[in-house]
C-alpha positions as CSV (number, residue, x, y, z in Angstrom):
1,M,2.3,30.5,-28.7
2,R,4.5,28.0,-29.1
3,P,7.2,26.7,-27.1
4,S,10.7,28.0,-27.1
5,K,13.2,26.1,-29.4
6,H,16.0,27.2,-27.3
7,K,16.4,24.6,-25.1
8,Y,19.0,23.9,-22.4
9,Q,21.8,21.6,-23.0
10,R,21.8,19.2,-20.0
11,C,18.6,18.5,-17.6
12,M,19.8,16.8,-14.5
13,V,16.5,15.4,-13.1
14,M,16.5,14.9,-9.2
15,A,13.8,12.7,-8.7
16,G,12.7,12.6,-4.6
17,G,15.7,11.2,-2.5
18,G,13.6,11.9,0.8
19,F,16.1,12.4,3.7
20,R,18.9,11.2,1.5
21,F,18.9,14.3,-1.0
22,S,22.4,15.2,-0.2
23,Y,23.9,12.6,-2.9
24,Y,22.3,14.8,-5.3
25,L,24.9,17.4,-4.7
26,G,27.3,14.4,-5.3
27,I,25.8,13.3,-8.3
28,Y,26.0,17.1,-9.6
29,A,29.8,17.4,-8.7
30,A,30.5,14.5,-10.4
31,L,29.2,15.6,-13.5
32,S,31.1,18.6,-13.2
33,D,34.2,17.1,-12.7
34,A,33.6,15.0,-15.8
35,G,33.0,17.9,-17.7
36,K,29.0,17.2,-18.4
37,K,27.6,19.8,-16.0
38,P,24.0,20.6,-16.0
39,D,22.7,23.4,-17.1
40,V,19.3,23.3,-15.7
41,L,18.2,21.2,-12.7
42,L,14.6,19.7,-12.4
43,A,13.7,18.7,-9.1
44,S,10.8,17.1,-6.9
45,C,10.5,16.5,-3.5
46,G,14.1,16.1,-1.2
47,G,15.5,17.1,-4.5
48,A,14.2,20.3,-4.8
49,I,16.4,21.1,-1.6
50,A,19.6,20.0,-3.3
51,A,18.6,22.3,-6.3
52,V,18.4,25.3,-4.2
53,I,21.4,24.6,-2.6
54,I,23.4,23.8,-5.9
55,Q,22.2,26.8,-7.4
56,G,22.3,29.4,-4.5
57,L,26.1,28.4,-3.6
58,P,29.1,28.4,-5.9
59,D,31.5,25.3,-5.2
60,D,31.0,21.8,-4.1
61,V,32.8,22.9,-0.8
62,Q,30.2,25.4,0.3
63,R,27.5,23.2,-0.8
64,K,28.9,20.4,1.5
65,A,29.3,22.7,4.5
66,W,25.6,23.8,4.0
67,V,24.2,20.8,4.0
68,S,26.4,19.7,7.0
69,S,26.0,22.9,9.0
70,P,24.9,22.8,12.9
71,E,22.0,25.0,11.1
72,M,20.8,22.1,8.9
73,Y,21.3,19.8,11.6
74,A,19.2,21.9,14.4
75,Y,16.6,22.0,11.2
76,W,16.2,18.2,11.2
77,C,16.4,17.9,15.1
78,G,13.0,20.3,15.2
79,M,10.8,17.8,13.0
80,K,8.4,16.4,15.2
81,S,5.2,14.0,14.8
82,G,1.5,15.3,14.4
83,P,-1.7,14.7,16.3
84,K,-2.1,11.4,14.0
85,A,1.0,9.9,14.3
86,S,-0.2,6.9,16.2
87,I,0.9,3.1,15.3
88,S,-2.6,1.9,15.3
89,G,-4.1,4.6,13.1
90,A,-1.4,4.7,10.7
91,L,-1.2,0.8,10.0
92,G,-4.9,1.2,10.2
93,A,-5.5,4.0,7.6
94,A,-2.4,1.9,5.4
95,L,-4.7,-1.5,5.4
96,Y,-7.4,0.8,4.4
97,R,-5.8,2.0,1.5
98,R,-4.3,-1.3,0.3
99,L,-7.5,-2.8,0.8
100,F,-10.3,-0.2,-0.5
101,A,-8.7,3.2,-1.8
102,S,-8.0,3.3,-5.4
103,G,-8.5,5.4,-8.3
104,A,-8.7,8.5,-6.0
105,S,-12.3,7.7,-5.4
106,R,-12.8,10.0,-2.8
107,I,-11.3,13.6,-2.0
108,P,-8.3,13.0,0.3
109,D,-7.6,14.8,3.1
110,L,-3.9,16.4,2.6
111,H,-4.3,19.1,5.0
112,H,-5.3,17.4,8.4
113,D,-4.2,13.5,7.7
114,Y,-0.5,13.4,8.0
115,L,2.0,11.8,10.3
116,F,4.8,14.7,10.8
117,E,5.1,18.2,10.9
118,I,7.9,20.2,8.9
119,P,9.4,23.2,11.2
120,P,8.9,26.7,9.6
121,G,12.2,28.2,8.0
122,L,13.8,25.7,5.8
123,P,17.2,27.3,5.9
124,L,18.4,27.4,2.0
125,P,20.9,29.9,0.3
126,E,19.2,32.7,-1.5
127,A,18.8,32.2,-4.9
128,V,21.2,33.6,-7.5
129,E,20.7,33.0,-11.3
130,N,23.4,33.7,-13.7
131,D,25.4,32.2,-16.5
132,N,27.5,30.3,-14.0
133,K,24.4,28.8,-12.0
134,P,22.2,25.8,-13.4
135,A,18.7,27.2,-13.7
136,V,16.3,25.5,-11.6
137,A,12.6,24.3,-12.2
138,I,10.6,22.7,-9.1
139,I,7.6,20.2,-9.1
140,A,4.5,20.3,-6.9
141,G,1.0,19.4,-7.4
142,K,-1.4,22.6,-6.5
143,L,-5.0,21.4,-5.2
144,L,-7.5,22.2,-7.2
145,Y,-10.6,21.6,-4.4
146,P,-11.5,23.3,-1.4
147,E,-11.2,22.1,2.1
148,S,-15.1,21.8,2.2
149,D,-14.8,19.0,-0.6
150,I,-13.1,16.2,1.7
151,G,-14.7,13.6,1.8
152,K,-16.5,13.9,-1.1
153,P,-16.8,11.1,-4.1
154,R,-14.3,12.8,-6.8
155,G,-16.5,11.8,-10.1
156,P,-14.9,12.8,-13.1
157,R,-13.3,15.6,-11.8
158,P,-9.3,16.5,-11.7
159,L,-8.4,16.9,-8.2
160,F,-4.6,18.4,-9.0
161,R,-2.4,20.1,-11.4
162,E,0.9,19.4,-11.9
163,T,2.8,22.8,-11.6
164,V,6.4,23.8,-12.3
165,F,8.1,26.6,-10.7
166,C,10.8,27.8,-12.8
167,S,11.9,30.7,-14.9
168,E,10.3,32.6,-17.8
169,R,12.5,30.8,-20.2
170,T,11.9,27.1,-19.0
171,A,7.7,28.3,-18.8
172,M,8.0,29.0,-22.5
173,M,9.2,25.7,-23.3
174,L,6.4,24.1,-21.0
175,H,3.5,26.1,-22.5
176,E,0.7,24.2,-23.5
177,M,2.1,20.7,-22.5
178,T,0.0,17.8,-21.3
179,S,1.0,16.4,-18.2
180,P,2.3,12.9,-18.4
181,V,0.5,11.8,-15.4
182,S,-2.7,12.8,-16.4
183,E,-5.5,10.4,-17.5
184,M,-4.7,10.7,-20.9
185,H,-1.3,8.8,-19.8
186,L,-2.2,6.9,-17.2
187,P,-5.8,5.3,-16.4
188,R,-7.9,6.7,-13.5
189,S,-5.4,9.5,-12.8
190,A,-6.8,12.7,-10.3
191,V,-4.2,15.1,-12.4
192,A,-5.5,17.4,-14.6
193,T,-4.5,17.2,-18.2
194,H,-2.2,20.3,-18.7
195,I,1.1,21.4,-17.0
196,A,0.8,24.9,-15.1
197,T,3.9,27.1,-14.8
198,D,4.3,29.6,-12.0
199,T,7.5,32.3,-12.3
200,S,6.8,34.5,-9.2
201,I,7.0,32.4,-6.2
202,P,10.1,32.6,-4.0
203,I,12.1,29.5,-4.6
204,A,12.2,28.7,-1.1
205,E,8.4,28.4,-1.1
206,A,8.9,25.9,-4.2
207,A,11.5,23.8,-2.7
208,R,8.6,24.0,0.3
209,A,5.7,23.1,-1.7
210,S,7.4,20.0,-3.1
211,V,8.5,18.4,0.2
212,S,4.9,18.2,1.2
213,D,4.0,14.8,1.0
214,M,0.6,13.0,1.3
215,F,-0.1,11.2,4.7
216,Y,3.9,12.0,5.5
217,F,3.6,15.6,5.5
218,P,0.7,18.6,5.3
219,C,0.3,20.1,1.9
220,H,2.0,23.7,2.1
221,H,-0.1,26.8,1.5
222,Y,1.2,29.8,0.0
223,Q,-0.9,33.0,-1.3
224,G,-4.3,31.7,-1.0
225,S,-3.0,28.0,-2.9
226,D,-2.2,24.9,-1.3
227,Y,0.3,22.1,-3.0
228,M,0.9,18.7,-2.2
229,G,4.5,17.6,-3.0
230,G,6.6,16.6,-6.1
231,V,5.2,13.0,-5.7
232,I,2.8,13.9,-8.3
233,D,5.3,13.7,-10.8
234,L,8.4,12.0,-9.1
235,F,10.0,11.1,-12.5
236,P,9.6,14.1,-14.8
237,I,11.6,12.5,-17.7
238,E,9.3,14.0,-20.3
239,I,9.4,17.5,-18.9
240,A,13.3,17.5,-19.0
241,H,13.2,16.4,-22.6
242,R,10.8,19.4,-23.4
243,I,13.3,21.8,-21.6
244,A,16.7,20.2,-22.6
245,D,18.5,18.3,-25.5
246,Q,20.5,15.8,-22.8
247,V,18.6,14.0,-20.0
248,V,20.7,12.7,-17.1
249,M,17.9,10.5,-15.3
250,E,18.2,7.9,-12.4
251,V,17.4,4.2,-12.7
252,K,14.8,4.0,-9.3
253,S,13.4,1.4,-7.2
254,Y,9.8,0.6,-7.4
255,Y,7.1,1.2,-5.3
256,D,6.5,-0.9,-2.3
257,A,3.1,-2.8,-2.3
258,S,2.1,-2.3,1.4
259,F,2.3,1.4,1.8
260,S,3.5,4.0,-1.0
261,L,1.7,2.2,-3.7
262,P,-1.5,2.3,-1.9
263,A,-1.1,6.0,-0.7
264,L,-0.4,6.8,-4.3
265,R,-3.5,5.2,-5.7
266,A,-5.8,6.8,-3.2
267,V,-4.5,10.4,-3.8
268,L,-3.6,10.6,-7.5
269,G,-5.6,7.9,-8.8
270,F,-2.8,5.9,-10.8
271,D,-0.5,3.2,-10.6
272,G,3.0,4.5,-9.4
273,N,5.0,1.4,-10.7
274,L,2.9,1.5,-14.2
275,R,4.3,5.0,-14.4
276,L,7.8,4.4,-13.5
277,S,7.5,1.3,-15.9
278,K,6.8,4.0,-18.7
279,V,9.6,6.5,-17.3
280,M,12.1,3.7,-17.9
281,Q,11.5,2.3,-21.1
282,Q,12.3,6.0,-22.4
283,H,15.6,7.3,-23.5
284,A,18.0,9.4,-21.3
285,E,21.6,10.3,-22.4
286,A,22.9,8.7,-19.2
287,W,21.2,6.8,-16.3
288,V,22.3,7.2,-12.7
289,D,21.3,3.7,-10.9
290,T,20.4,4.7,-7.3
291,A,17.9,1.6,-6.9
292,D,20.0,0.3,-4.0
293,M,20.1,3.6,-2.3
294,E,18.0,2.8,1.0
295,K,20.4,-0.8,1.2
296,V,23.8,1.2,1.0
297,L,22.8,4.4,2.7
298,P,20.7,2.8,5.4
299,L,20.8,5.8,7.8
300,T,19.2,9.0,7.1
301,Q,19.4,12.4,9.0
302,V,15.7,11.9,10.2
303,E,14.7,8.1,11.4
304,K,11.4,6.8,12.1
305,K,10.6,5.6,15.9
306,I,8.2,3.4,17.0
307,L,7.3,4.0,20.4
308,I,5.0,0.8,21.1
309,L,3.9,1.6,25.0
310,K,3.0,5.0,23.8
311,N,1.1,4.1,20.7
312,R,3.6,7.0,18.9
313,I,5.7,7.2,15.5
314,E,8.1,9.6,15.8
315,L,11.0,11.3,13.6
316,V,14.3,11.4,15.6
317,A,17.4,13.2,14.2
318,S,20.9,11.9,14.4
319,Q,22.0,11.0,18.3
320,S,25.0,13.6,17.8
321,Y,26.2,16.3,15.1
322,A,29.1,14.3,14.3
323,D,26.9,11.2,13.5
324,Y,24.7,13.5,11.3
325,Q,28.0,15.1,9.7
326,Q,28.8,11.2,9.1
327,I,25.6,10.4,7.3
328,I,25.8,13.7,5.3
329,A,29.2,12.5,3.9
330,A,28.1,9.1,3.3
331,Q,25.1,10.2,0.7
332,W,27.3,12.7,-1.0
333,E,30.1,10.1,-1.4
334,Y,27.2,7.6,-2.7
335,G,26.1,10.3,-5.2
336,Y,29.5,11.3,-6.4
337,Q,30.6,7.7,-7.4
338,R,27.1,6.3,-8.7
339,G,27.6,9.8,-10.8
340,I,30.9,8.9,-12.3
341,Q,29.8,5.4,-13.0
342,A,27.0,6.7,-15.0
343,V,29.3,9.2,-17.1
344,K,31.8,6.2,-17.5
345,K,29.4,4.1,-19.4
346,I,28.3,6.5,-22.0
347,P,30.9,9.2,-22.4
348,Q,30.8,9.1,-26.0
349,I,27.2,10.4,-25.9
350,I,27.1,13.0,-23.8
351,A,30.2,14.4,-24.5
């Protein structure tokens, strides 16, 4: 069976975003207003939440209202620290990963080694896929080892399989595709050679699986399988090209050397900044520059709070619902303006 030649016209890649994911709603609105509406959304991590909201609701007004709603605010207020969220423990683990853990030499504990817990019942609209709504494809990483193997030497075995939760049409196009983050492309990678697809999982479960993040949130269990987040392939430009003729991609900032990069090496084996460099050398019809996102949007709806006297790290939501609404509005506006800038630079290409 060969990949389908009936590709989508335009794919917007939603590469992460963390708690600032609402800026993707603004980018999508900007592309739509400029007549460049994507017909497929390829999402990972926080971007998966934005993708589900876009597909499930008919217009920007309702999407903004949903992400700004009291229900969403209440959900973020329910975030809490896990049993291992101590300052000393987190810093000690980060230092160990930076100095000693690389190449995924030992099988990581993604079930118990995390700082924060995600409340159940992520409030998302029902999936509605029709000709007026974009298709959605969500990335996660399926664990290929049992809990009993945690801590053992990895050897040459792969630990994860890049998995795309998507429609039958998208799955056909991804059939037998080699993962761009496998060892065939990145030295010491712990990712299996070929991508898997899943067309049966509910979209809310797919989004929940994608937002799992190593050492930050626990892996997600669903129907006998465990999944780590979309961080397995945070910049999936090759998948985007496989399923669409035109790609809208972000210019992202590089991983920090103290925390994120060592964590990636310890779990997935490869160098995240090498991967990002390879992505940035590839072609996209539009590049949306969000590399300064954390500087322009210093606040998110959930912030880490260091309690020195208690030796604890906590996640704290916006102090008031009004503050929360302002933060979401700023994220949306940031995305909209960056989307408009990207379209203006190359209108003759993506017209």
